[in-house]
C-alpha positions, 0 to 999 in steps of 0.5 A: 759781168754778172747779170740777174733777171728778176721776173715775179710772175709765174706765167710764161709770156713774151716778156719772160721770153725776152729775158730768156732770149737775151740771157742766152746770147749774153751767156754766149758772150761770156756773161754770168746770168741768173734768173730769179722767178717763182718756184715750180712755175712755168717760167722756172721750168722754161729757163731751167730747161735752157740751162740757166742758173735759177734762184727760185724766189717765193713771193713773200707777201711784203715789199720788205720781205721780197727785197731782203730775199732778193738782196741775199741773192744779189750778194750771193751771186755778186750781180751788178745789173738787175733787169725787171719789167714792172713798176713794182719789180723796179721798187723791189729790186731798187730796195734790194740794190740799196741794201746790198750797196751794189748794182743798178736796176734796168727796167724794160717796158714790153712792146706797146705797153704803157710805161708806168711812172707812179710813186713806186717808180719815183721812189725806186729811182731815188733808192738806186741807179736806174736805167730804162729799156724801150722797144721803139724810139717812139715809146722812149719819147712818149715815156714820162721822164724819171730821174735815172742815172743810166741813159735809156736805150731802145732794144727792139725785139729780135730773133735769130732766124737760123734757129728756126730752120730745125723746127718741124711741123706739128703732127696733124694727129696732135692738133686735130687737123687733117693733112689736107686742111688749109691751116690758119693758125691764130696766136692768142692771149687773153688780151686778144679776146675781142680780136679773136672774136673777129677771127671766128666771125671771119672764118664763119663767113669763109667756111661755106666756100672754103671747106678746106679751111681750118682754124687753130687757136694757140696760146694761153687761154685759147682753149677757154670755154667762151671761145668754144661757145662763140665758135659753136654759136657760129656753127664752126666747131668742126673747123676750129681747134682750141690748142691752148698753151703748147710747148711745141707752139713753134711746130704748130706755127710751122704747120700753118699756111697763114698766121694771124696774131691777136696777142698783144705786147711782147707775146704778139710781137714775138708771134709776128717775128716767129711767123716771119722767121718761119716764112709764113704770111702774117695777118695783124689788126691795124691797131695791134703792136705786132703791126710794126713788124709786118709790112702791109701787102709785102710780108702780110696784111694789116686788117681793119679792126673788128670788120669781119666782112672786109677781112674775109674778102681780103683773106679769100683773095690770099687763099686763092693765090699760093704764089703771093703767099709764098712771096710774102713768107720769103719777104717776111723771113728776109725782113726779120733777118735784116731789121729784127735781129737778135744780135742787135737787140742784145747789143742795145741791152749791153749798152745799158749793162755797161752803164749799170756796171759803173760803180760811181753811179750805184749809191749816192 
């Protein structure tokens, strides 16, 4: 079975990781896997470093141009199932499949994201056999109906907790954090700007009574000037590190005492799972998609959105109780292994792939 993952953005995100993680397990199960992504991009660098076959696809600037180039890759690779994320990717892949007269398109909706069912999606499902992948049953039920001859599946994000055992903590000198600090790591992406403001205000409230507390912001955009200015305005620059994107982000999470997730969608979901697999208590806003992974009061805490004083009070209580933090971390690891396994995720994706390889559905 030959599977193609088409990811048109150059940015490495949780959604790109979802494809890469699935591809790794599918390879181990005997599938032939190829990634199509922009050349010289963060996505190409990451998937190539994992040993995947990569076909770089420069954006052509037109639907027809990109579809023709993807068609050529489909024919060359003899792919039968094409995974995509966005509505526009769905249309490009459907055109390519139609012109190649082979294959089907499987469109995955990121965790917590709105399923787009506009004109491009309707045209895509007319052009080619399509299936849809969701990360929760509630999101599948909430999605508007589209004609797709492949049954939709629910493939919740999952991780292999054993892979985290080899992760070592980031060296203090590489993060600007003293070995004696109590480290709170906040996983950020630009969607979490408002939630990050609450994190900074919370730390400002706690800092006078907890001089050992240090906040490290990690993730794309976490070193943005506006976040630095906000920290400076609150007078906490000396206890905040803005780490930006890091290749060793798991090592930064390993060094944490507590993790706080403000990123959204797949990026935020993976951050919650990473922290759980690393046995770290996890803080999340009640309105964030990452909360679905965190059992409130058991593996972490659900926080009131935008309420820095209430959050500071809750966090101060956790700071004072090391045995409780340890218990939360152990419970998180057990929950990740039991309820969010990577194998279960790929089992669900395989069901979609089996539907996609049914040649009777390909072209009317």
